C-alpha positions in Angstrom: 118.8 85.0 -63.7 120.1 81.2 -62.8 123.7 81.2 -61.7 124.9 78.5 -63.8 123.4 80.7 -66.7 125.5 83.3 -65.3 128.3 81.8 -65.4 127.7 80.4 -68.8 127.8 83.7 -70.1 130.8 84.9 -68.3 132.7 82.0 -69.6 131.8 83.2 -73.4 132.7 86.7 -72.0 136.1 85.7 -71.1 136.7 84.0 -74.5 135.6 87.2 -76.3 137.1 89.7 -74.0 139.2 92.4 -75.2 143.4 92.2 -75.8 145.1 92.3 -72.6 148.8 94.3 -73.0 150.6 92.6 -70.0 153.9 94.0 -67.7 155.4 92.1 -65.6 158.8 93.1 -63.2 160.5 91.7 -60.7 160.1 94.4 -58.0 158.1 97.8 -57.9 156.9 100.2 -55.3 152.9 99.2 -55.8 151.2 97.9 -58.7 148.7 100.6 -58.7 151.0 103.3 -58.7 152.9 101.6 -61.6 149.5 101.7 -63.7 148.6 105.2 -62.5 152.3 106.3 -63.9 152.1 104.1 -67.2 148.4 105.9 -67.9 149.4 109.3 -67.4 151.8 108.7 -69.8 149.5 107.6 -72.5 148.2 109.7 -75.5 144.6 110.7 -75.4 142.1 108.1 -76.7 144.3 105.5 -75.0 141.8 102.3 -74.7 143.7 99.2 -73.9 143.4 97.0 -70.8 146.6 96.9 -69.6 147.8 94.3 -66.3 150.6 95.1 -64.3 152.6 92.4 -62.4 155.0 92.1 -60.2 157.1 89.6 -58.4 157.3 92.0 -55.1 156.2 95.5 -54.0 157.9 97.3 -51.7 155.3 99.7 -50.7 152.2 97.7 -51.5 149.0 99.0 -50.1 145.5 98.2 -49.2 142.7 100.4 -48.4 142.7 103.2 -45.9 146.2 103.4 -46.6 147.0 99.7 -44.8 150.5 98.5 -45.8 149.9 95.2 -48.1 152.8 92.8 -47.1 153.9 91.5 -50.6 157.2 89.1 -50.0 159.5 88.2 -53.3 157.7 85.3 -55.1 155.2 84.5 -52.6 152.3 86.4 -54.2 150.0 87.2 -56.7 150.5 91.1 -57.2 148.5 92.9 -60.0 146.5 95.5 -61.5 144.2 95.8 -64.0 144.0 99.4 -65.8 141.0 99.8 -67.6 140.5 102.7 -69.7 136.7 104.4 -69.7 135.5 105.9 -73.3 133.7 109.1 -72.5 131.6 108.9 -75.7 130.0 111.6 -77.1 129.8 114.7 -74.9 126.7 116.1 -76.6 124.5 113.2 -75.7 126.2 111.7 -72.6 125.1 112.6 -68.7 128.0 114.4 -66.8 128.1 110.9 -65.2 125.8 107.9 -66.1 123.6 105.8 -63.9 126.2 103.0 -64.5 129.6 105.2 -63.4 127.2 106.4 -60.7 126.1 102.9 -59.3 129.3 100.8 -60.0 132.1 102.8 -60.0 131.8 105.8 -57.2 129.0 105.5 -54.8 128.1 101.8 -54.4 131.5 100.2 -54.3 130.0 98.1 -57.0 133.2 97.6 -59.3 135.0 96.1 -56.0 132.0 93.8 -55.6 132.6 92.7 -59.8 136.2 92.3 -59.2 135.5 90.0 -56.1 133.2 87.8 -58.2 135.6 87.8 -60.9 138.7 86.9 -58.7 136.3 84.1 -57.0 135.1 82.4 -60.3 138.6 82.6 -61.5 140.3 80.7 -59.0 137.9 78.2 -58.5 137.7 77.2 -62.0 141.8 76.9 -61.8 141.8 75.4 -58.7 138.2 73.4 -58.2 139.4 72.4 -54.6 138.6 76.0 -53.4 134.9 75.9 -54.5 133.0 76.3 -51.5 135.7 77.7 -49.0 136.5 80.8 -50.8 134.3 83.9 -50.2 134.6 87.7 -50.0 134.4 89.4 -46.2 132.3 92.8 -47.3 133.7 94.9 -48.9 137.1 94.1 -50.3 138.8 90.9 -48.6 139.3 87.6 -50.1 139.2 84.7 -47.4 139.9 81.0 -47.5 138.8 79.1 -45.0 137.9 81.8 -42.8 141.7 83.4 -43.1 142.6 86.3 -45.4 143.8 85.2 -48.6 143.8 88.9 -50.1 142.7 92.1 -50.9 141.4 94.3 -53.4 141.7 98.1 -54.0 139.9 99.9 -56.8 141.0 103.2 -57.7 139.5 105.6 -59.9 140.4 108.6 -62.2 138.2 111.6 -63.0 138.1 113.9 -66.2 138.0 117.5 -65.7 134.0 117.1 -66.6 133.4 115.0 -63.6 133.4 111.7 -65.7 135.5 108.7 -65.1 138.4 108.2 -67.3 139.7 104.8 -65.9 139.5 102.5 -63.1 142.3 100.1 -61.6 141.6 97.1 -59.9 144.7 96.2 -57.3 144.9 92.6 -56.4 146.9 90.9 -53.7 147.2 87.1 -53.1 149.0 85.1 -51.1 149.8 81.9 -53.1 153.4 80.3 -51.8 153.4 79.6 -48.2 155.5 82.1 -46.2 156.2 81.9 -42.5 156.3 85.8 -42.1 153.1 86.0 -42.7 151.7 86.5 -39.4 149.0 88.8 -37.9 148.2 89.0 -34.2 144.4 90.2 -35.5 142.4 86.7 -35.3 140.0 88.3 -38.0 142.6 89.3 -40.4 145.0 86.0 -39.6 146.7 85.1 -43.7 146.6 81.8 -45.4 148.1 81.2 -48.7 146.5 79.0 -51.4 149.7 76.5 -51.1 149.2 76.0 -47.2 145.5 75.2 -48.0 146.2 72.7 -50.4 148.9 71.0 -48.1 146.4 71.0 -45.3 144.1 69.0 -48.4 147.2 66.8 -49.3 146.7 68.3 -52.5 150.0 68.6 -54.6 149.6 71.8 -57.0 151.2 72.5 -60.4 151.7 76.7 -60.0 150.8 78.8 -62.6 153.0 81.7 -62.9 151.9 85.3 -61.5 151.7 86.9 -64.8 149.7 83.8 -65.9 147.5 83.7 -62.9 147.2 87.5 -63.3 146.1 87.1 -66.9 143.2 84.8 -66.1 141.7 86.8 -63.0 141.9 90.0 -65.6 140.1 88.3 -68.3 137.3 87.6 -65.6 136.8 90.9 -64.4 136.8 92.3 -67.7 134.2 89.9 -68.9 132.4 90.8 -66.0 132.9 94.5 -66.8 130.9 93.8 -70.3 128.0 92.0 -68.5 127.5 94.6 -66.3 127.7 97.3 -68.9 124.4 95.0 -70.4 122.7 96.2 -67.6 122.7 92.9 -65.1 123.6 94.8 -62.2 121.4 92.6 -60.1 122.4 89.6 -61.3 126.2 90.5 -60.4 124.7 91.7 -56.9 123.4 88.1 -56.2 126.5 86.0 -56.9 128.1 88.7 -54.7 125.8 88.2 -52.1 126.2 84.3 -52.4 130.2 84.7 -52.1 130.1 86.6 -49.4 130.7 85.9 -45.8 129.0 86.4 -42.8 130.9 88.4 -39.9 132.9 86.7 -37.7 
């Protein structure tokens, strides 16, 4: 499928994507932990996509247990919770091919979330287009510096099928002098810093608004994946992927 056709399809899916419940708090340990605690308190059959946004995280985390620095009021710290319906146990396989390819073995949902994040941000700030990309498999890079990261986690039912997936996302939005890393491969950058370098004044969205827009794109891409368009998403992910440096 041509890229522009897929993007038009995504725009339509964003409009028709399901209702999202949104929670915002000033401070939390980790939005992923908050999302799982919330999910564990829900009754069987709960199926509402839910977005959790914090102004600050005190125990934010990335892949392999790494800490994600989340200072107050400088970034987008969000988690989207997506319950997965089990279907008819008499006719459904133990683990569907979709789940196997895109939620477990292939890190596919991380790829899909990365693509959705890039598309949402370039729609919001068109001057990012061509300068923002994905460092495999879960880092968002801007101008060859680290803008953010994605952490996808799943929960299994007793039958081995996935009951829910969460997509945690941290983005550096407002410049913070404390965001310095000695490792050159992970030198941070914020959207604000990049905008200032371009001489662009930005009217910033609130974190819940920005998180909501990205969450809508993630759910829209999920619906496209469910229609079997895995190769189309893979092609777009490859286009956004950066060569290691």
